[in-house]
N, C-alpha and C positions, 0 to 999 in steps of 0.2 A: 700480483703487480697492479699498481694503482693507476688508474686512467686519468691521464692529464688532458684537459680541455682548455682551449684558449677563448676567452670572452673578449672579443674585440670592440673597441669604440673609436670613433673618430675625434681627435682633439686638434687645436690650433696651436702651433709651436710658433713662438715669438722671437726666440734667440737661438742660434746666431743669425738665422735668416728666416723669415716668416714662411710657414709650410703647414700643410695638412698631414697629420701622421695617423696611422693605426696603432694603438696601444692596448696592452693586455689590462684587464680589471680583475679586482679581487672576486673570489666566489662568493656570491651573495649569502648563502647558507652555510658559511664555514663556521664550525663550532668554536675555533680558537678567536678569530678577530671579528666575527659577526659582520662580515662584509666591508670592514674599513680596510683591510690590507695590512694590518700590523698594529701595534700598540706602543705607546709612548712611556718611557720609564724615567721618572724624575730622580736624578742623582743628587745625593747629598754628601758634603764632605765630612770628615770626622769631627769636625767643629760644629756640625749641624748647619751649615750654611749651604744655600742653594748653589749646586754646581753645573747646572745645565739639564738638559733633556735628551736622552738618547731614544732614537726610533728603531724598533725591531721589526722587521718585514716578516710577515706571515709566509707559511710554506705554500699557501694556495695561490700566491701572487708573485709574478716576476715584474718588478717595475722596469727592468732593463729591456723587455721586449717592446721594441718601437721600430716601426717602419715608416719612413718617410714616403708618401705617395704622391704629393703635389706641391711643388713650390707655389707661393702667393706673393704677388707683387707688393711692394711697399706702396702704401697710400699715406699721404701727408695730409693732415687736416690743416686748412688754412683760417678756419673760424667761419663765422656768418657775416654776411654782407648785407648793408642796408640798400644796396643797389637792386632796382627791378631786374627780373631776369630777361628783359627784351631790350 
């Protein structure tokens, strides 16, 4: 039986509502993906034309493991002002 461990990190989610989330990360010493979490495969049509890129997720990582821990308020940037602060 393989031991599964979760390597958590905090990220900021911007959509649909800003929040802080805990998410799983790929295993750093994975022999298959080398810590990237998967690999990209370029698809080519039978005519030899570029047909897009597919992403294959490695078994060491589950990108769907995400837990929202804290909603963050919206901040609107209004730009800089030339007015003094007093």
